C-alpha positions, 0 to 999 in steps of 0.5 A: 526174758534172758537173751544174748545180744551181739554188738560189735566192739567197734560200735561200743568203743565208738559209743565211748569216744563220741559225744553221746547226746541223749536226744540223739537216741544214743547211750550215755557213758555216765549211765552205764558207768554209774550202773557198773559202779553199783554192781562192783560196789554190791559185790564188794559189800556182799563178799568180804573176806570175813563177815565179822571183820569188816570196815563199818562203812562196808556194813549196813547200819544196825537200824537207824542211820546209814553207811556207804553200804546202805547207799548201794541198793538205792543207787541201783534202783535209781540208775534203773529208773534212769535207764528205763526212760531211754529203754522205753523211749526207744521201744515206743519209737519202734512199736508205739502203744503201751500194750506191747510194752506191758508184755515186755515189762511183765515178761522181765518182772517174772524173770527177775523175781524167779531168778531172785527166788533161785538165788535165795534157794541156792545152795541148799534148796530148803523150800519149806523155809525159802526166803520169798523177798530179796534184792532181785525180787524187790528190783523186779517189783520196783521195775514192774510198778515204776514201769507201769507209771512211766509208760502212762505218765509224763514227768509231771505225772511221775512226780505226782505218783512219787509224792503220793506213794511217799505220803501214803507210806509215811501216813500208814507208818505213822497212824496205823496201829500195830496190835499190841504196840500202837501207832508210829513205833519204828523199832525192830519187830514192832513197826507196821512194815515188819508186822505186815511181813510177819503175816504175809511172809511168815517163815519165809523171811531173812530173819527176825525182820525182812529188809526187803519187805512188802510194804517197804517196797512202796518207797523203793518204788519212789527211788526208782521214780526219782531215777526216772526224773533224772532220766528225763532231765538227761533227755532234755535238749540242754547243754551238758553243763546245764544238765550237770548243774540241774542234777547237782542242785536237785541232789543237794536240795533232796539231801538236805530235805532227807536229813531234815526229815530224819527228826520226824521219821528216822533215816532207816534202810530196813524199813526204807522210811521216806527220809531214807528214800529222799536222802538216797535220791539226793545222794544219787542225783549228786553222784550221777551229776559227778559221773555226767560231768566227768564223762560228758562234759569234761570228756574224761572217759578212760576211767569210766570204761572200767565200770562200764564193762560191769554195767553192760552185763549188771544182772548177769555179773551180780548173779554170778558173783552171788553163785560163786561166793559160797563155793569159794568159802566152801573150798577155802574152809575144807578141813580134811574131807569136811567143808565148813558151814556156808558163809563162815570166816574165810582163812586169811593166811595169804593176806597176813602182814596187812596189820588188821583183820579189816584190811585182810577182809577188804583185800579179799573183797577187792580181789573178788571184785577184780575177778568179777571184772575179768569175767565182765571183760571177758564177756565184753571181748566176746561180744556177749551181753546178757539182757534180763 
């Protein structure tokens, strides 16, 4: 459940300055920095100055293919899997046995899912059309199922679950026919994942289809399990350079495999195809290897402290950003006494002179990220860490 944890600032700075070997039970700066980077990127993608004037890489792909924006949520699930390895290891040492961990997992899952429902209802709270799934809901489900697998299985068992879930999802999408359409049709609104969502989530979806659907959560769980494998790698008593090379090689291999599988099953975030899951895992391995090499091997840590502050209150900062965003848009859209509809185009007179609407929109997004960073810094300065 949600609670505040007070940690001395000196202790946090000590974690950053010291060499943090995972086998000694200490935090790894690269993990906190990577998590913080994903949160900052999520805020930037979700809160542009104008939803219409956005650089292509900051928009999700219309259907097949991928952009920078499409990597952010998979990266977050991946680093969540990494963090779970260290979290569960510490809890097992403090209280051996799976039963106690199961209770904590269920508790956190429920809190995350309910928080996601609140975010979907906010600010209008039209419960009759409330969207059931969403970012936090999928995060909750991935956390729950990945946790059950991780608690009861070692790396080998996790690999078997990972491969089994990917194979099961691919086979279902390829061979189970959609009524009136047929099998292995991956077009919008005609694929198996979308068909099941239209039945299970009827009237409570994002739009014509649900980008965080029920069936497509299976390969998203796999993304979390890939993160668990990276976490297991970081816990090995090996030299930092060896771990970096292992993660980079794994990432390159997975990325190449994902691109190759695009011919068989297109890379698609909305239905989280197996090729997408594998490609994103590969890119996440590569990104984490860079973070780890810079902070743990080369000892370049100053830059990482910025992202670390986001990472230490990740869910809280993300939720706050989602709550404040529509309020800002209403304030900046007031015409007399009437507020323009939520999510409309923001006025950009204060950013004029940047030559293009895309630049104006990007500047607003970066400014909003900076505001959230100041909030994260303020929480850190006051030694407030909100764990959900």
